[in-house]
ROMARVO-834441 format. One record per residue (C-alpha): residue in one letter; x, y, z. Coordinates in steps of 0.1 Angstrom, whole numbers, plus 5000, padded with zeros to 4 digits. Example, Ala and Ser with C-alpha at 12.3 -4.5 7.8 and 13.67 -1.06 7.14 Angstrom:
! ROMARVO-834441
A512349555078;S513749895071;
//
This chain:
! ROMARVO-834441
X870333613005;X872533313016;X874033563045;X870833583051;X869933233053;X872533043058;X874133303092;X872633623096;X868433403106;X870633103121;X872633363142;X869033513156;X867733233166;X870333113183;X871033403200;X867233493205;X867133113230;X869633203250;X868633513254;X864633423267;X866533103286;X868033353309;X865433673311;X863133383319;X865133223345;X865333643360;X861233603353;X860533323367;X862133333397;X860633713403;X857633593400;X858433323428;X858733603455;X855733763446;X857034063424;X855034223396;X856634173360;X855334493339;X858034353305;X859034033290;X860334183258;X862433973233;X864334173216;X864434623218;X862534933207;X859334923188;X857034653197;X856234433164;X853834203191;X852834133216;X849934023241;X849334103282;X848933793302;X845833733332;X849033813356;X849534213341;X852734153324;X853634233293;X854933933264;X856234133234;X858734133201;X861134423200;X862134523160;X865834463171;X866434133182;X869834193200;X868734113231;X865534053257;X864934193288;X862834163314;X861334463334;X859734433372;X857734653392;X860034893409;X863434783397;X863935103371;X863135363399;X864935553419;X865435453460;X866235753485;X865635873521;X863836103532;X864836353565;X862236113588;X863535783575;X860935683547;X861435563515;X859935653483;X860435643447;X860235863420;X857335713390;X859235673364;X856035803335;X854736093357;X858136213371;X856836283405;X857536193437;X854935983451;X854735653479;X854035363471;X850335213486;X851534933506;X850034703483;X852134853452;X855734743478;X854534383479;X854634373442;X858034593441;X861334443437;X863134733453;X861334643487;X861734233487;X864634123508;X868834143497;X868533813490;X865033753473;X867034033450;X870133903447;X868433503438;X866633683411;X869333823396;X871033563402;X868833323380;X869333433341;X872833353344;X872433063366;X869332913344;X871932943311;X873932693326;X871732483337;X869432523300;X873132403288;X873832123312;X869932003298;X871232043265;X874231823271;X872631533289;X869931443259;X872531463234;X874331233252;X871530963262;X870031073225;X872431113202;X876231073224;X879031163230;X882231113208;X885330963208;X887630913182;X888730623165;X891930603141;X894830873143;X895431063116;X895031343093;X893931413055;X895831673031;X892231783010;X894332072990;X898532152984;X899032572978;X900832602944;X905232712947;X904132652990;X906532413011;X903732073004;X903532122971;X907532192969;X908231842991;X905731602967;X903031622994;X899231552974;X895731632982;X894031342993;X897531233015;X896631123054;X899531263071;X900030983101;X903231133125;X905331413122;X909731373132;X907831013143;X904731203165;X901731063158;X898431133172;X897631333149;X894531573147;X894531943128;X895132153158;X897831943165;X899631873131;X898632293129;X901132333162;X903632143151;X904232323116;X903632703131;X906232643161;X909132503129;X909132833113;X912732723086;X913232393103;X912732043080;X910331843091;X909431443089;X906131403080;X904831013073;X902430973042;X900030713035;X899530743001;X896630492987;X898530153001;X901930302999;X903730413036;X905530763026;X908531033041;X908631363026;X911131603043;X908531953045;X910232293058;X907632563072;X907632893056;X908333183080;X905633363082;X905333673104;X902033693127;X901133953155;X905434063157;X906433693159;X906833373128;X905633053124;X905832783100;X903532763067;X903532493046;X900032583024;X898532313031;X894032243035;X893031963062;X890831773078;X890231453105;X891031193089;X890031023119;X886330873118;X883930973152;X881730713169;X878930793189;X878030643224;X875030703241;X875630643281;X872430563305;X870730863326;X872830923352;X876230943326;X874631123302;X873931403338;X876931323352;X878331453323;X876131713308;X877431853352;X881231783336;X880431933303;X879232283320;X881832253345;X884632263326;X883532493301;X882732743326;X886332693335;X888032723308;X886233053297;X887533173333;X890833063325;X890633233287;X889833553311;X892133513338;X894833483313;X893533723292;X893334043321;X897733873332;X898933923290;X899033553286;X896233493262;X895433733231;X892433943230;X892233953203;X890633613204;X887333753212;X884333693191;X882333953182;X878233913174;X879933903133;X882333673151;X879333473166;X877233503140;X879933303114;X880433033137;X876332993145;X876133003104;X879132783098;X878032513128;X874332563117;X875032363084;X877032083094;X875131923121;X872231933148;X874031773171;X877332013166;X874332293167;X873132193204;X875932153219;X877132483204;X873732653221;X874932553249;X878332683249;X876832983240;X874532973268;X877632953288;X878833203281;X876233413282;X875533263318;X879333383329;X879333753311;X876433833327;X878033703361;X881433983353;X881134223382;X880234513357;X877634753368;X875034753345;X875034383336;X873834083364;X877534063383;X877334393387;X874434503405;X875334083429;X878734293444;X875534623454;X873234353473;X876834293485;X878334603493;X874634723512;X874434363530;X877434483545;X876534823552;X873834763564;X871735023537;X872235133500;X874735233482;X874235583473;X871835673443;X874635913426;X877335583434;X875035383409;X874235613387;X878035663380;X878935253379;X876135233358;X877435483333;X880635303333;X879335023327;X877235073298;X880635253287;X883034903293;X880234693274;X880034883248;X883934933242;X884034623245;X881334483219;X882934773194;X886634633201;X885734263193;X883334343163;X886034543154;X888234163154;X885634033138;X886034293108;X889734233112;X889233773110;X886533843079;X889234063063;X886434293051;X888934613054;X890834423029;X888534383007;X886734753010;X890634853001;X890634612969;X886734742959;X888335142966;X891435042949;
//
């Protein structure tokens, strides 16, 4: 029950929010361009609950709450050129070819101009970015932006028999510097230790009102073909987090900078991963995201809101990748159509979408495999069997 209420439900709530925002972007721009939206679904599979609005859109909740979709009239139909140059569509329900009436063409997605179709497709990722900017702006205005007072790390645990205990470090000690380098946080301390396997490090520590120094020799540990240092401590940032609220204009600037910076960092990460400079093992799949969501859910409301903002940006960015089946793949097809003066052939689109589906599924499987490794699920199952 703890897993259900602390991880699964928070993950589904957060995912539903960012997916709904994404699909609502498609829906809103489609309606503004006169396209008839047939279905707006939160979740996939069997409909649990739904209703029709006055415009004829079916709003529904699906049994599988792992995404959502918007189905527009004419969006999923096959368009092809007849010998006389006229266009026809295949009726998905009847399985028969027929020519659309003028009224149907007026509300058909495929009969809109390239610019309109591109705007509808781009609206999903765009609204994810805008949503993140709004959340960050509201947090900056009402809660404030974080700044750190003090620069140190507090030791919370010391593993028996490990280098930290051997050197004399105790829980509650405050690490102020390593080899004279101050301004520490947990990430920097970990980085310094991992970079120094079997090399002595001088820890400057405050214990109660005393200043002490300890020589700690990190134990060498093999990780992914390399060697890193380990000293066997648990730690938290001992710094005091201070929040300063911003004015309306500065809050908007902060929200825009937060969104732009996050997009840039994701772009750099993907580029480094493609170039082999960043390990693909750092990708998080559904299980990893659920774990992070649960941890943030139990911490702080502001952290949760900012995490939703970051997840929204990630969803928007991933959807803009030029992979068939994703929004970016559709935009690439529209660009090709604009350059060629006619749509890309139906067969090319079909094979492209199949390839895109395979790529996306492989990516999900790979990321989930990494999640299982990080969560040590395989070790747990092995212990059960043996």
